[in-house]
mmCIF file as gemmi writes it, N, C-alpha and C atoms, coordinates in Angstrom:
data_model
loop_
_atom_site.group_PDB
_atom_site.id
_atom_site.type_symbol
_atom_site.label_atom_id
_atom_site.label_alt_id
_atom_site.label_comp_id
_atom_site.label_asym_id
_atom_site.label_entity_id
_atom_site.label_seq_id
_atom_site.pdbx_PDB_ins_code
_atom_site.Cartn_x
_atom_site.Cartn_y
_atom_site.Cartn_z
_atom_site.occupancy
_atom_site.B_iso_or_equiv
_atom_site.pdbx_formal_charge
_atom_site.auth_seq_id
_atom_site.auth_asym_id
_atom_site.pdbx_PDB_model_num
ATOM 1 N N . MET Axp A 1 ? -3.889 19.185 -10.67 1 0 ? 1 A 1
ATOM 2 C CA . MET Axp A 1 ? -4.186 17.909 -11.246 1 0 ? 1 A 1
ATOM 3 C C . MET Axp A 1 ? -5.01 17.519 -10.43 1 0 ? 1 A 1
ATOM 4 N N . TRP Axp A 2 ? -4.755 17.459 -9.126 1 0 ? 2 A 1
ATOM 5 C CA . TRP Axp A 2 ? -6.038 16.597 -7.991 1 0 ? 2 A 1
ATOM 6 C C . TRP Axp A 2 ? -6.708 17.842 -7.559 1 0 ? 2 A 1
ATOM 7 N N . GLY Axp A 3 ? -7.666 17.284 -6.946 1 0 ? 3 A 1
ATOM 8 C CA . GLY Axp A 3 ? -8.284 18.52 -6.38 1 0 ? 3 A 1
ATOM 9 C C . GLY Axp A 3 ? -8.242 17.989 -4.629 1 0 ? 3 A 1
ATOM 10 N N . GLY Axp A 4 ? -9.138 18.722 -4.089 1 0 ? 4 A 1
ATOM 11 C CA . GLY Axp A 4 ? -9.122 18.81 -2.531 1 0 ? 4 A 1
ATOM 12 C C . GLY Axp A 4 ? -9.623 17.373 -1.469 1 0 ? 4 A 1
ATOM 13 N N . ALA Axp A 5 ? -10.312 16.588 -2.765 1 0 ? 5 A 1
ATOM 14 C CA . ALA Axp A 5 ? -10.774 15.697 -2.013 1 0 ? 5 A 1
ATOM 15 C C . ALA Axp A 5 ? -10.11 14.269 -2.166 1 0 ? 5 A 1
ATOM 16 N N . SER Axp A 6 ? -8.879 14.426 -2.932 1 0 ? 6 A 1
ATOM 17 C CA . SER Axp A 6 ? -8.078 13.518 -3.2 1 0 ? 6 A 1
ATOM 18 C C . SER Axp A 6 ? -6.963 13.131 -2.153 1 0 ? 6 A 1
ATOM 19 N N . GLY Axp A 7 ? -6.403 11.72 -1.927 1 0 ? 7 A 1
ATOM 20 C CA . GLY Axp A 7 ? -5.877 11.666 -0.41 1 0 ? 7 A 1
ATOM 21 C C . GLY Axp A 7 ? -5.958 9.98 -0.789 1 0 ? 7 A 1
ATOM 22 N N . HIS Axp A 8 ? -4.956 9.352 0.284 1 0 ? 8 A 1
ATOM 23 C CA . HIS Axp A 8 ? -4.706 7.979 0.721 1 0 ? 8 A 1
ATOM 24 C C . HIS Axp A 8 ? -5.005 7.703 2.163 1 0 ? 8 A 1
ATOM 25 N N . THR Axp A 9 ? -5.703 6.848 2.441 1 0 ? 9 A 1
ATOM 26 C CA . THR Axp A 9 ? -6.066 6.311 3.898 1 0 ? 9 A 1
ATOM 27 C C . THR Axp A 9 ? -5.509 4.819 3.93 1 0 ? 9 A 1
ATOM 28 N N . TYR Axp A 10 ? -4.54 4.678 4.875 1 0 ? 10 A 1
ATOM 29 C CA . TYR Axp A 10 ? -4.21 3.309 5.202 1 0 ? 10 A 1
ATOM 30 C C . TYR Axp A 10 ? -4.62 3.262 6.487 1 0 ? 10 A 1
ATOM 31 N N . THR Axp A 11 ? -5.398 1.756 6.451 1 0 ? 11 A 1
ATOM 32 C CA . THR Axp A 11 ? -5.885 1.444 7.823 1 0 ? 11 A 1
ATOM 33 C C . THR Axp A 11 ? -5.25 -0.084 8.057 1 0 ? 11 A 1
ATOM 34 N N . PHE Axp A 12 ? -4.358 -0.119 9.179 1 0 ? 12 A 1
ATOM 35 C CA . PHE Axp A 12 ? -3.861 -1.391 9.355 1 0 ? 12 A 1
ATOM 36 C C . PHE Axp A 12 ? -4.444 -1.941 10.774 1 0 ? 12 A 1
ATOM 37 N N . MET Axp A 13 ? -4.804 -3.355 10.595 1 0 ? 13 A 1
ATOM 38 C CA . MET Axp A 13 ? -5.709 -4.213 11.366 1 0 ? 13 A 1
ATOM 39 C C . MET Axp A 13 ? -4.928 -5.415 11.959 1 0 ? 13 A 1
ATOM 40 N N . ARG Axp A 14 ? -4.528 -5.398 13.198 1 0 ? 14 A 1
ATOM 41 C CA . ARG Axp A 14 ? -3.543 -6.35 14 1 0 ? 14 A 1
ATOM 42 C C . ARG Axp A 14 ? -4.733 -7.637 13.854 1 0 ? 14 A 1
ATOM 43 N N . GLN Axp A 15 ? -4.345 -8.779 13.632 1 0 ? 15 A 1
ATOM 44 C CA . GLN Axp A 15 ? -5.398 -10.141 13.398 1 0 ? 15 A 1
ATOM 45 C C . GLN Axp A 15 ? -4.592 -10.74 14.939 1 0 ? 15 A 1
ATOM 46 N N . PRO Axp A 16 ? -5.44 -11.422 15.647 1 0 ? 16 A 1
ATOM 47 C CA . PRO Axp A 16 ? -4.882 -12.497 16.53 1 0 ? 16 A 1
ATOM 48 C C . PRO Axp A 16 ? -3.825 -13.4 16.484 1 0 ? 16 A 1
ATOM 49 N N . ASN Axp A 17 ? -3.371 -13.9 14.814 1 0 ? 17 A 1
ATOM 50 C CA . ASN Axp A 17 ? -2.455 -14.788 14.784 1 0 ? 17 A 1
ATOM 51 C C . ASN Axp A 17 ? -1.175 -14.081 14.266 1 0 ? 17 A 1
ATOM 52 N N . GLY Axp A 18 ? -0.972 -12.509 14.807 1 0 ? 18 A 1
ATOM 53 C CA . GLY Axp A 18 ? 0.065 -12.158 14.606 1 0 ? 18 A 1
ATOM 54 C C . GLY Axp A 18 ? 0.445 -11.233 13.282 1 0 ? 18 A 1
ATOM 55 N N . THR Axp A 19 ? -0.32 -11.231 12.437 1 0 ? 19 A 1
ATOM 56 C CA . THR Axp A 19 ? -0.329 -10.662 11.135 1 0 ? 19 A 1
ATOM 57 C C . THR Axp A 19 ? -1.224 -9.431 11.019 1 0 ? 19 A 1
ATOM 58 N N . THR Axp A 20 ? -1.022 -8.78 10.304 1 0 ? 20 A 1
ATOM 59 C CA . THR Axp A 20 ? -1.5 -7.455 10.145 1 0 ? 20 A 1
ATOM 60 C C . THR Axp A 20 ? -2.384 -7.422 8.718 1 0 ? 20 A 1
ATOM 61 N N . ASP Axp A 21 ? -3.249 -6.968 8.522 1 0 ? 21 A 1
ATOM 62 C CA . ASP Axp A 21 ? -4.487 -6.582 7.353 1 0 ? 21 A 1
ATOM 63 C C . ASP Axp A 21 ? -3.684 -5.178 7.128 1 0 ? 21 A 1
ATOM 64 N N . ILE Axp A 22 ? -4.015 -4.823 5.627 1 0 ? 22 A 1
ATOM 65 C CA . ILE Axp A 22 ? -3.529 -3.424 5.373 1 0 ? 22 A 1
ATOM 66 C C . ILE Axp A 22 ? -5.014 -3.301 4.066 1 0 ? 22 A 1
ATOM 67 N N . ASP Axp A 23 ? -6.043 -2.066 4.95 1 0 ? 23 A 1
ATOM 68 C CA . ASP Axp A 23 ? -6.92 -1.761 3.777 1 0 ? 23 A 1
ATOM 69 C C . ASP Axp A 23 ? -6.342 -0.337 3.588 1 0 ? 23 A 1
ATOM 70 N N . VAL Axp A 24 ? -6.341 -0.053 1.901 1 0 ? 24 A 1
ATOM 71 C CA . VAL Axp A 24 ? -6.082 0.841 1.415 1 0 ? 24 A 1
ATOM 72 C C . VAL Axp A 24 ? -6.79 1.331 0.49 1 0 ? 24 A 1
ATOM 73 N N . VAL Axp A 25 ? -7.305 2.628 0.779 1 0 ? 25 A 1
ATOM 74 C CA . VAL Axp A 25 ? -8.28 3.549 -0.246 1 0 ? 25 A 1
ATOM 75 C C . VAL Axp A 25 ? -7.483 5.114 -0.745 1 0 ? 25 A 1
ATOM 76 N N . VAL Axp A 26 ? -7.578 5.062 -2.149 1 0 ? 26 A 1
ATOM 77 C CA . VAL Axp A 26 ? -7.143 5.971 -2.766 1 0 ? 26 A 1
ATOM 78 C C . VAL Axp A 26 ? -8.127 6.74 -3.374 1 0 ? 26 A 1
ATOM 79 N N . VAL Axp A 27 ? -8.104 8.136 -3.057 1 0 ? 27 A 1
ATOM 80 C CA . VAL Axp A 27 ? -9.257 9.034 -3.94 1 0 ? 27 A 1
ATOM 81 C C . VAL Axp A 27 ? -8.497 10.028 -4.68 1 0 ? 27 A 1
ATOM 82 N N . ARG Axp A 28 ? -8.856 10.18 -5.644 1 0 ? 28 A 1
ATOM 83 C CA . ARG Axp A 28 ? -8.226 10.85 -7.012 1 0 ? 28 A 1
ATOM 84 C C . ARG Axp A 28 ? -9.45 12.114 -7.659 1 0 ? 28 A 1
ATOM 85 N N . ASP Axp A 29 ? -9.531 12.899 -7.109 1 0 ? 29 A 1
ATOM 86 C CA . ASP Axp A 29 ? -10.443 14.085 -7.649 1 0 ? 29 A 1
ATOM 87 C C . ASP Axp A 29 ? -9.615 14.795 -8.787 1 0 ? 29 A 1
ATOM 88 N N . GLY Axp A 30 ? -9.999 14.166 -9.987 1 0 ? 30 A 1
ATOM 89 C CA . GLY Axp A 30 ? -9.09 15.454 -10.798 1 0 ? 30 A 1
ATOM 90 C C . GLY Axp A 30 ? -10.02 17.055 -10.667 1 0 ? 30 A 1
ATOM 91 N N . LYS Axp A 31 ? -9.015 18.009 -10.935 1 0 ? 31 A 1
ATOM 92 C CA . LYS Axp A 31 ? -9.814 19.413 -10.942 1 0 ? 31 A 1
ATOM 93 C C . LYS Axp A 31 ? -9.751 19.741 -12.437 1 0 ? 31 A 1
ATOM 94 N N . ASN Axp A 32 ? -9.079 19.022 -13.277 1 0 ? 32 A 1
ATOM 95 C CA . ASN Axp A 32 ? -9.182 19.571 -14.426 1 0 ? 32 A 1
ATOM 96 C C . ASN Axp A 32 ? -9.175 18.379 -15.691 1 0 ? 32 A 1
ATOM 97 N N . LEU Axp A 33 ? -9.242 18.3 -16.815 1 0 ? 33 A 1
ATOM 98 C CA . LEU Axp A 33 ? -9.718 17.153 -17.629 1 0 ? 33 A 1
ATOM 99 C C . LEU Axp A 33 ? -8.787 16.386 -17.851 1 0 ? 33 A 1
ATOM 100 N N . ILE Axp A 34 ? -7.491 16.606 -17.536 1 0 ? 34 A 1
ATOM 101 C CA . ILE Axp A 34 ? -6.056 15.738 -17.924 1 0 ? 34 A 1
ATOM 102 C C . ILE Axp A 34 ? -5.994 15.071 -16.176 1 0 ? 34 A 1
ATOM 103 N N . GLY Axp A 35 ? -6.551 15.693 -15.142 1 0 ? 35 A 1
ATOM 104 C CA . GLY Axp A 35 ? -6.895 15.177 -13.754 1 0 ? 35 A 1
ATOM 105 C C . GLY Axp A 35 ? -7.633 13.934 -13.795 1 0 ? 35 A 1
ATOM 106 N N . TRP Axp A 36 ? -8.924 14.381 -14.365 1 0 ? 36 A 1
ATOM 107 C CA . TRP Axp A 36 ? -9.906 13.543 -14.474 1 0 ? 36 A 1
ATOM 108 C C . TRP Axp A 36 ? -9.882 12.445 -15.116 1 0 ? 36 A 1
ATOM 109 N N . VAL Axp A 37 ? -9.083 12.172 -16.456 1 0 ? 37 A 1
ATOM 110 C CA . VAL Axp A 37 ? -8.53 11.389 -17.166 1 0 ? 37 A 1
ATOM 111 C C . VAL Axp A 37 ? -7.871 10.352 -16.543 1 0 ? 37 A 1
ATOM 112 N N . LEU Axp A 38 ? -6.617 10.793 -15.883 1 0 ? 38 A 1
ATOM 113 C CA . LEU Axp A 38 ? -5.675 10.398 -15.297 1 0 ? 38 A 1
ATOM 114 C C . LEU Axp A 38 ? -6.576 9.484 -14.018 1 0 ? 38 A 1
ATOM 115 N N . GLY Axp A 39 ? -7.263 10.048 -13.466 1 0 ? 39 A 1
ATOM 116 C CA . GLY Axp A 39 ? -7.809 9.331 -12.097 1 0 ? 39 A 1
ATOM 117 C C . GLY Axp A 39 ? -8.855 8.433 -12.604 1 0 ? 39 A 1
ATOM 118 N N . PHE Axp A 40 ? -9.507 8.752 -13.876 1 0 ? 40 A 1
ATOM 119 C CA . PHE Axp A 40 ? -10.509 7.366 -14.485 1 0 ? 40 A 1
ATOM 120 C C . PHE Axp A 40 ? -9.188 5.9 -15.105 1 0 ? 40 A 1
ATOM 121 N N . VAL Axp A 41 ? -8.243 6.642 -15.365 1 0 ? 41 A 1
ATOM 122 C CA . VAL Axp A 41 ? -7.172 5.32 -15.719 1 0 ? 41 A 1
ATOM 123 C C . VAL Axp A 41 ? -6.73 5.078 -14.764 1 0 ? 41 A 1
ATOM 124 N N . LEU Axp A 42 ? -6.393 5.407 -13.425 1 0 ? 42 A 1
ATOM 125 C CA . LEU Axp A 42 ? -6.006 5.114 -12.211 1 0 ? 42 A 1
ATOM 126 C C . LEU Axp A 42 ? -6.913 3.581 -11.743 1 0 ? 42 A 1
ATOM 127 N N . GLY Axp A 43 ? -8.223 4.529 -11.235 1 0 ? 43 A 1
ATOM 128 C CA . GLY Axp A 43 ? -9.475 3.647 -10.962 1 0 ? 43 A 1
ATOM 129 C C . GLY Axp A 43 ? -9.591 2.65 -11.981 1 0 ? 43 A 1
ATOM 130 N N . THR Axp A 44 ? -9.272 2.615 -13.028 1 0 ? 44 A 1
ATOM 131 C CA . THR Axp A 44 ? -9.501 1.326 -13.637 1 0 ? 44 A 1
ATOM 132 C C . THR Axp A 44 ? -8.448 0.411 -13.904 1 0 ? 44 A 1
ATOM 133 N N . ILE Axp A 45 ? -7.602 0.897 -14.969 1 0 ? 45 A 1
ATOM 134 C CA . ILE Axp A 45 ? -6.546 -0.029 -15.344 1 0 ? 45 A 1
ATOM 135 C C . ILE Axp A 45 ? -5.258 -0.052 -14.192 1 0 ? 45 A 1
ATOM 136 N N . GLY Axp A 46 ? -5.097 1.028 -13.647 1 0 ? 46 A 1
ATOM 137 C CA . GLY Axp A 46 ? -4 1.27 -12.708 1 0 ? 46 A 1
ATOM 138 C C . GLY Axp A 46 ? -4.423 0.675 -11.52 1 0 ? 46 A 1
ATOM 139 N N . LYS Axp A 47 ? -5.578 0.358 -11.09 1 0 ? 47 A 1
ATOM 140 C CA . LYS Axp A 47 ? -5.931 -0.487 -9.697 1 0 ? 47 A 1
ATOM 141 C C . LYS Axp A 47 ? -5.017 -1.275 -9.306 1 0 ? 47 A 1
ATOM 142 N N . ASP Axp A 48 ? -4.527 -2.352 -10.361 1 0 ? 48 A 1
ATOM 143 C CA . ASP Axp A 48 ? -4.024 -3.948 -10.355 1 0 ? 48 A 1
ATOM 144 C C . ASP Axp A 48 ? -2.535 -3.341 -10.471 1 0 ? 48 A 1
ATOM 145 N N . VAL Axp A 49 ? -1.885 -2.387 -10.982 1 0 ? 49 A 1
ATOM 146 C CA . VAL Axp A 49 ? -0.637 -1.893 -10.805 1 0 ? 49 A 1
ATOM 147 C C . VAL Axp A 49 ? -0.539 -1.546 -9.306 1 0 ? 49 A 1
ATOM 148 N N . LEU Axp A 50 ? -1.539 -0.762 -8.851 1 0 ? 50 A 1
ATOM 149 C CA . LEU Axp A 50 ? -1.172 -0.227 -7.661 1 0 ? 50 A 1
ATOM 150 C C . LEU Axp A 50 ? -0.883 -1.37 -6.552 1 0 ? 50 A 1
ATOM 151 N N . ARG Axp A 51 ? -2.084 -2.019 -6.542 1 0 ? 51 A 1
ATOM 152 C CA . ARG Axp A 51 ? -2.341 -3.384 -5.688 1 0 ? 51 A 1
ATOM 153 C C . ARG Axp A 51 ? -0.784 -4.084 -5.727 1 0 ? 51 A 1
ATOM 154 N N . LYS Axp A 52 ? -0.633 -4.514 -6.94 1 0 ? 52 A 1
ATOM 155 C CA . LYS Axp A 52 ? 0.734 -5.301 -6.667 1 0 ? 52 A 1
ATOM 156 C C . LYS Axp A 52 ? 1.768 -4.684 -6.398 1 0 ? 52 A 1
ATOM 157 N N . ALA Axp A 53 ? 2.089 -3.076 -6.849 1 0 ? 53 A 1
ATOM 158 C CA . ALA Axp A 53 ? 3.269 -2.491 -5.945 1 0 ? 53 A 1
ATOM 159 C C . ALA Axp A 53 ? 2.877 -2.57 -4.351 1 0 ? 53 A 1
ATOM 160 N N . LEU Axp A 54 ? 1.818 -2.487 -3.633 1 0 ? 54 A 1
ATOM 161 C CA . LEU Axp A 54 ? 1.769 -2.362 -2.303 1 0 ? 54 A 1
ATOM 162 C C . LEU Axp A 54 ? 2.419 -3.708 -1.777 1 0 ? 54 A 1
ATOM 163 N N . GLU Axp A 55 ? 1.458 -4.703 -2.695 1 0 ? 55 A 1
ATOM 164 C CA . GLU Axp A 55 ? 2.253 -6.112 -2.278 1 0 ? 55 A 1
ATOM 165 C C . GLU Axp A 55 ? 3.702 -6.469 -2.145 1 0 ? 55 A 1
ATOM 166 N N . ASN Axp A 56 ? 4.243 -6.267 -3.414 1 0 ? 56 A 1
ATOM 167 C CA . ASN Axp A 56 ? 5.791 -6.082 -3.364 1 0 ? 56 A 1
ATOM 168 C C . ASN Axp A 56 ? 6.248 -5.566 -2.211 1 0 ? 56 A 1
ATOM 169 N N . SER Axp A 57 ? 5.848 -4.399 -1.975 1 0 ? 57 A 1
ATOM 170 C CA . SER Axp A 57 ? 6.193 -3.626 -0.849 1 0 ? 57 A 1
ATOM 171 C C . SER Axp A 57 ? 6.252 -4.404 0.633 1 0 ? 57 A 1
ATOM 172 N N . VAL Axp A 58 ? 5.145 -4.64 0.898 1 0 ? 58 A 1
ATOM 173 C CA . VAL Axp A 58 ? 4.963 -5.423 2.072 1 0 ? 58 A 1
ATOM 174 C C . VAL Axp A 58 ? 5.828 -6.802 2.182 1 0 ? 58 A 1
ATOM 175 N N . LYS Axp A 59 ? 5.755 -7.571 0.428 1 0 ? 59 A 1
ATOM 176 C CA . LYS Axp A 59 ? 6.808 -8.762 0.682 1 0 ? 59 A 1
ATOM 177 C C . LYS Axp A 59 ? 8.285 -8.138 0.952 1 0 ? 59 A 1
ATOM 178 N N . ALA Axp A 60 ? 8.838 -7.183 0.258 1 0 ? 60 A 1
ATOM 179 C CA . ALA Axp A 60 ? 10.04 -6.878 1.04 1 0 ? 60 A 1
ATOM 180 C C . ALA Axp A 60 ? 10.389 -6.345 2.082 1 0 ? 60 A 1
ATOM 181 N N . ILE Axp A 61 ? 9.108 -5.79 3.018 1 0 ? 61 A 1
ATOM 182 C CA . ILE Axp A 61 ? 9.247 -5.327 4.481 1 0 ? 61 A 1
ATOM 183 C C . ILE Axp A 61 ? 9.372 -6.462 5.462 1 0 ? 61 A 1
ATOM 184 N N . GLU Axp A 62 ? 8.61 -7.536 4.908 1 0 ? 62 A 1
ATOM 185 C CA . GLU Axp A 62 ? 8.332 -8.699 5.378 1 0 ? 62 A 1
ATOM 186 C C . GLU Axp A 62 ? 9.524 -9.677 5.532 1 0 ? 62 A 1
ATOM 187 N N . ALA Axp A 63 ? 10.568 -9.67 4.298 1 0 ? 63 A 1
ATOM 188 C CA . ALA Axp A 63 ? 11.693 -10.19 4.279 1 0 ? 63 A 1
ATOM 189 C C . ALA Axp A 63 ? 12.9 -9.557 5.169 1 0 ? 63 A 1
ATOM 190 N N . ARG Axp A 64 ? 12.698 -8.419 4.876 1 0 ? 64 A 1
ATOM 191 C CA . ARG Axp A 64 ? 13.641 -7.466 5.735 1 0 ? 64 A 1
ATOM 192 C C . ARG Axp A 64 ? 13.595 -8.124 7.262 1 0 ? 64 A 1
ATOM 193 N N . ASN Axp A 65 ? 12.399 -7.884 7.655 1 0 ? 65 A 1
ATOM 194 C CA . ASN Axp A 65 ? 11.934 -7.688 9 1 0 ? 65 A 1
ATOM 195 C C . ASN Axp A 65 ? 12.348 -9.209 9.612 1 0 ? 65 A 1
ATOM 196 N N . GLY Axp A 66 ? 12.072 -10.347 8.566 1 0 ? 66 A 1
ATOM 197 C CA . GLY Axp A 66 ? 12.164 -11.794 8.898 1 0 ? 66 A 1
ATOM 198 C C . GLY Axp A 66 ? 13.852 -11.874 9.016 1 0 ? 66 A 1
ATOM 199 N N . ALA Axp A 67 ? 14.203 -11.221 8.137 1 0 ? 67 A 1
ATOM 200 C CA . ALA Axp A 67 ? 16.115 -11.511 8.35 1 0 ? 67 A 1
ATOM 201 C C . ALA Axp A 67 ? 16.696 -10.711 9.531 1 0 ? 67 A 1
ATOM 202 N N . ALA Axp A 68 ? 16.009 -9.84 9.812 1 0 ? 68 A 1
ATOM 203 C CA . ALA Axp A 68 ? 16.574 -9.307 11.117 1 0 ? 68 A 1
ATOM 204 C C . ALA Axp A 68 ? 16.121 -9.905 12.317 1 0 ? 68 A 1
ATOM 205 N N . ARG Axp A 69 ? 14.852 -10.413 12.276 1 0 ? 69 A 1
ATOM 206 C CA . ARG Axp A 69 ? 14.29 -11.144 13.358 1 0 ? 69 A 1
ATOM 207 C C . ARG Axp A 69 ? 15.149 -12.684 13.486 1 0 ? 69 A 1
ATOM 208 N N . GLY Axp A 70 ? 15.897 -13.333 12.188 1 0 ? 70 A 1
ATOM 209 C CA . GLY Axp A 70 ? 16.651 -14.339 12.152 1 0 ? 70 A 1
ATOM 210 C C . GLY Axp A 70 ? 17.807 -13.947 12.787 1 0 ? 70 A 1
ATOM 211 N N . ALA Axp A 71 ? 18.664 -12.621 12.315 1 0 ? 71 A 1
ATOM 212 C CA . ALA Axp A 71 ? 19.674 -12.352 13.266 1 0 ? 71 A 1
ATOM 213 C C . ALA Axp A 71 ? 19.578 -12.141 14.4 1 0 ? 71 A 1
ATOM 214 N N . ARG Axp A 72 ? 18.736 -11.518 14.987 1 0 ? 72 A 1
ATOM 215 C CA . ARG Axp A 72 ? 19.072 -11.487 16.391 1 0 ? 72 A 1
ATOM 216 C C . ARG Axp A 72 ? 18.456 -12.771 17.108 1 0 ? 72 A 1
ATOM 217 N N . ALA Axp A 73 ? 17.831 -13.801 16.55 1 0 ? 73 A 1
ATOM 218 C CA . ALA Axp A 73 ? 17.55 -15.18 17.041 1 0 ? 73 A 1
ATOM 219 C C . ALA Axp A 73 ? 19.316 -15.574 17.139 1 0 ? 73 A 1
ATOM 220 N N . LEU Axp A 74 ? 19.897 -15.587 16.277 1 0 ? 74 A 1
ATOM 221 C CA . LEU Axp A 74 ? 21.204 -16.221 15.935 1 0 ? 74 A 1
ATOM 222 C C . LEU Axp A 74 ? 22.251 -15.439 17.171 1 0 ? 74 A 1
ATOM 223 N N . GLN Axp A 75 ? 21.819 -14.21 17.302 1 0 ? 75 A 1
ATOM 224 C CA . GLN Axp A 75 ? 22.854 -13.622 18.222 1 0 ? 75 A 1
ATOM 225 C C . GLN Axp A 75 ? 22.575 -14.144 19.821 1 0 ? 75 A 1
ATOM 226 N N . ALA Axp A 76 ? 21.312 -14.264 19.844 1 0 ? 76 A 1
ATOM 227 C CA . ALA Axp A 76 ? 20.572 -14.498 21.323 1 0 ? 76 A 1
ATOM 228 C C . ALA Axp A 76 ? 20.932 -15.999 21.637 1 0 ? 76 A 1
ATOM 229 N N . GLY Axp A 77 ? 21.263 -17.193 20.709 1 0 ? 77 A 1
ATOM 230 C CA . GLY Axp A 77 ? 21.807 -18.046 20.971 1 0 ? 77 A 1
ATOM 231 C C . GLY Axp A 77 ? 23.051 -18.641 21.122 1 0 ? 77 A 1
């Protein structure tokens, strides 16, 4: 379905305030009609769905790490 130019690239950029910016590039190179159509749909309609899924994943990681930091602070205190 996908050709050789397809893939994901994640770039993590640490900010001075301790946060991290994430830049995601998704390339879908359809190697047949179905792949081309699906790539078109993902590139238009699916972009917002994929963005929201990544945001939810980041929020879940932050919540888990925040809970872990809070637990360590309680243990140390």
